[in-house]
C-alpha positions in Angstrom: -26.4 5.3 -3.2 -27.3 8.8 -4.3 -25.6 11.8 -2.9 -28.7 13.3 -1.4 -30.5 11.2 1.2 -33.5 9.0 0.3 -36.6 8.3 2.4 -38.5 5.1 2.8 -41.4 3.8 4.7 -44.3 5.5 6.6 -44.1 6.5 10.2 -46.0 4.3 12.6 -46.9 4.6 16.3 -44.4 1.9 17.3 -41.6 3.8 15.6 -42.3 7.1 17.4 -38.7 7.3 18.5 -36.2 7.9 15.7 -32.9 5.9 15.8 -29.6 7.2 14.5 -27.5 4.4 13.0 -24.1 4.9 11.4 -22.1 2.5 9.3 -18.3 2.8 9.3 -15.3 1.1 7.9 -12.3 1.5 5.6 -12.6 1.3 1.8 -13.9 -2.0 0.5 -15.9 -3.2 3.5 -19.2 -3.1 1.7 -20.9 -0.2 3.4 -23.1 0.7 0.4 -24.3 -2.9 0.0 -25.2 -3.3 3.6 -26.9 0.1 3.8 -29.2 -0.8 1.0 -30.0 -4.2 2.6 -30.6 -2.6 6.0 -32.9 0.0 4.3 -35.0 -2.9 2.8 -35.1 -4.7 6.1 -36.6 -1.6 7.8 -39.0 -1.0 4.9 -40.2 -4.6 5.1 -41.0 -3.9 8.8 -42.7 -0.6 8.1 -40.1 1.4 9.9 -39.8 4.9 8.4 -36.3 6.0 7.7 -33.9 8.0 5.6 -30.6 6.9 4.1 -27.8 9.5 3.9 -24.0 9.9 3.9 -21.1 12.0 5.1 -19.7 14.2 4.0 -22.9 15.2 2.2 -26.5 14.3 2.6 -28.0 17.7 1.6 -27.5 19.8 -1.5 -25.2 22.2 0.3 -23.3 19.5 2.2 -22.8 17.7 -1.1 -21.1 20.8 -2.5 -18.8 20.8 0.5 -18.1 17.1 -0.1 -17.0 17.9 -3.7 -14.5 20.4 -2.2 -13.1 17.8 0.1 -12.9 14.8 -2.1 -12.5 16.3 -5.6 -10.2 19.2 -5.0 -7.2 19.3 -7.4 -5.7 22.1 -5.4 -3.6 21.2 -2.4 -6.0 21.0 0.6 -4.3 21.4 4.1 -5.3 18.7 6.5 -6.7 21.3 8.9 -8.9 22.7 6.1 -10.1 19.2 5.3 -11.1 18.8 9.0 -12.9 22.1 9.1 -14.8 21.3 5.9 -15.9 17.9 7.3 -17.5 19.6 10.3 -19.0 22.4 8.2 -20.7 19.8 6.1 -21.8 17.9 9.3 -23.3 21.1 10.8 -25.5 21.5 7.7 -26.3 17.8 7.6 -27.4 17.8 11.2 -29.5 20.9 11.1 -31.2 20.3 7.8 -31.6 16.5 7.6 -30.6 14.4 10.6 -32.3 16.3 13.5 -35.6 17.0 11.7 -36.0 13.3 10.7 -35.1 12.0 14.2 -37.6 14.5 15.7 -40.3 13.2 13.3 -39.7 9.7 14.5 -37.8 8.4 11.5 -34.6 6.4 11.7 -31.5 7.9 10.1 -29.1 5.5 8.4 -25.8 7.3 7.7 -22.8 6.2 5.7 -20.0 7.5 8.0 -20.2 10.1 10.7 -17.8 11.5 13.3 -16.1 8.2 14.0 -14.8 8.5 10.4 -13.3 11.9 11.3 -11.4 10.6 14.2 -10.2 7.6 12.1 -9.3 9.5 8.8 -8.4 13.0 9.9 -7.4 12.2 13.5 -5.3 9.0 13.0 -4.9 8.8 9.2 -3.8 12.5 8.7 -2.2 12.6 12.2 -4.2 15.5 13.5 -5.0 13.8 16.8 -8.2 13.8 18.7 -8.2 17.1 20.7 -9.3 19.5 18.0 -11.8 17.0 16.6 -13.3 16.6 20.1 -13.7 20.4 20.4 -15.4 20.6 17.0 -17.6 17.6 17.8 -18.9 19.4 20.9 -19.4 22.7 19.0 -21.2 21.2 16.1 -23.0 18.2 17.6 -23.6 19.2 21.2 -24.9 15.9 22.8 -25.9 14.3 19.5 -24.2 10.9 19.0 -25.3 7.8 17.0 -27.5 5.4 18.9 -25.6 2.6 17.2 -22.5 2.4 15.0 -21.9 -0.7 12.9 -18.2 -1.0 12.2 -17.7 -3.2 9.2 -14.2 -4.5 9.6 -11.8 -6.3 7.3 -8.0 -6.4 7.1 -6.6 -3.5 5.1 -5.2 -5.7 2.3 -8.6 -7.3 1.7 -10.4 -4.0 1.8 -8.1 -2.3 -0.7 -8.2 -5.4 -3.0 -12.0 -5.1 -3.0 -11.9 -1.4 -3.7 -9.5 -1.9 -6.6 -11.7 -4.7 -8.0 -14.8 -2.4 -7.6 -13.1 0.3 -9.8 -11.9 -2.1 -12.5 -13.9 -1.8 -15.7 -15.6 1.4 -14.5 -13.4 3.7 -16.5 -12.2 5.5 -13.4 -8.6 6.6 -13.9 -6.1 6.8 -11.1 -6.2 10.6 -11.1 -10.0 10.6 -10.8 -10.2 8.5 -7.6 -11.0 10.5 -4.6 -8.3 11.7 -2.2 -8.9 9.0 0.4 -8.8 6.1 -2.1 -5.3 7.2 -3.2 -3.8 6.9 0.2 -1.1 4.3 0.9 -1.8 1.1 2.8 -0.1 2.5 5.9 -2.7 5.3 6.0 -5.5 2.8 6.1 -3.8 0.7 8.8 -3.9 3.8 11.0 -7.5 4.4 10.1 -8.5 0.8 10.9 -6.6 0.8 14.2 -8.4 4.0 15.2 -11.8 2.5 14.4 -11.1 -0.6 16.4 -9.8 1.5 19.3 -13.1 3.5 19.3 -15.1 0.3 19.2 -13.1 -1.1 22.2 -13.7 2.2 24.1 -17.4 2.3 23.4 -18.7 -1.3 23.1 -22.2 -0.3 24.0 -22.5 2.0 21.0 -20.1 0.4 18.4 -20.7 -3.2 17.2 -17.8 -4.7 15.1 -19.1 -6.7 12.2 -16.9 -9.2 10.4 -17.2 -7.9 6.9 -14.8 -10.5 5.5 -17.7 -12.9 5.2 -20.3 -13.1 2.5 -22.7 -10.3 2.0 -25.5 -12.5 3.4 -23.5 -13.4 6.5 -22.7 -9.7 7.1 -26.4 -8.8 6.8 -27.2 -11.6 9.3 -24.7 -10.2 11.8 -26.3 -6.7 11.5 -29.8 -8.2 11.9 -28.6 -10.0 15.0 -27.2 -6.8 16.5 -30.5 -5.0 16.0 -32.5 -7.9 17.3 -30.4 -8.1 20.4 -31.4 -4.5 21.1 -35.1 -5.4 20.4 -35.2 -2.7 17.8 -36.5 -5.1 15.2 -38.0 -8.6 15.3 
């Protein structure tokens, strides 16, 4: 998926209300594959939408992403957190909110749940400061639906390593999060599952250990149960 968001479909009367969907999960769960499949499903149904990601999604937010993920200088955890929300503020104002207001769906690879999981639990910053920044930057904006693709950490990291094999990506060139130890991702996964348990109406846990087709079928079932697609 490209760094800057992509748009698909034409707006229709039945899709006057934009939906904000986010896809979350640790490394190796298949978010990119399922986002592409979900985009095609919506396109086939004539549902106008954009596909985007965090951190990033707009040219300016992508520059902030490069600072977070590609910095060779030591980046304090608090600076990482602030940069995440700086990118999110730009993303919300310049892409997410305008598209929702125009009646388009927004499909986003990661959002604030990732901040609670990675910076809050993974980095050990806790939830309090994140909650304050969330309120400041997002106000009342939350995803209408979050699809949490879940696999055991060992499987996710195995998939991520396999994905990088043969790509010429050296260990030093992997982004900061892919270089974390397994214990880090165990904390991240636990935080994701805790958020899902706390907000079952918004977060749907998808068994991403199954085949790609089976994962897609689970996602379609979730959307169908909400009568968002048929």
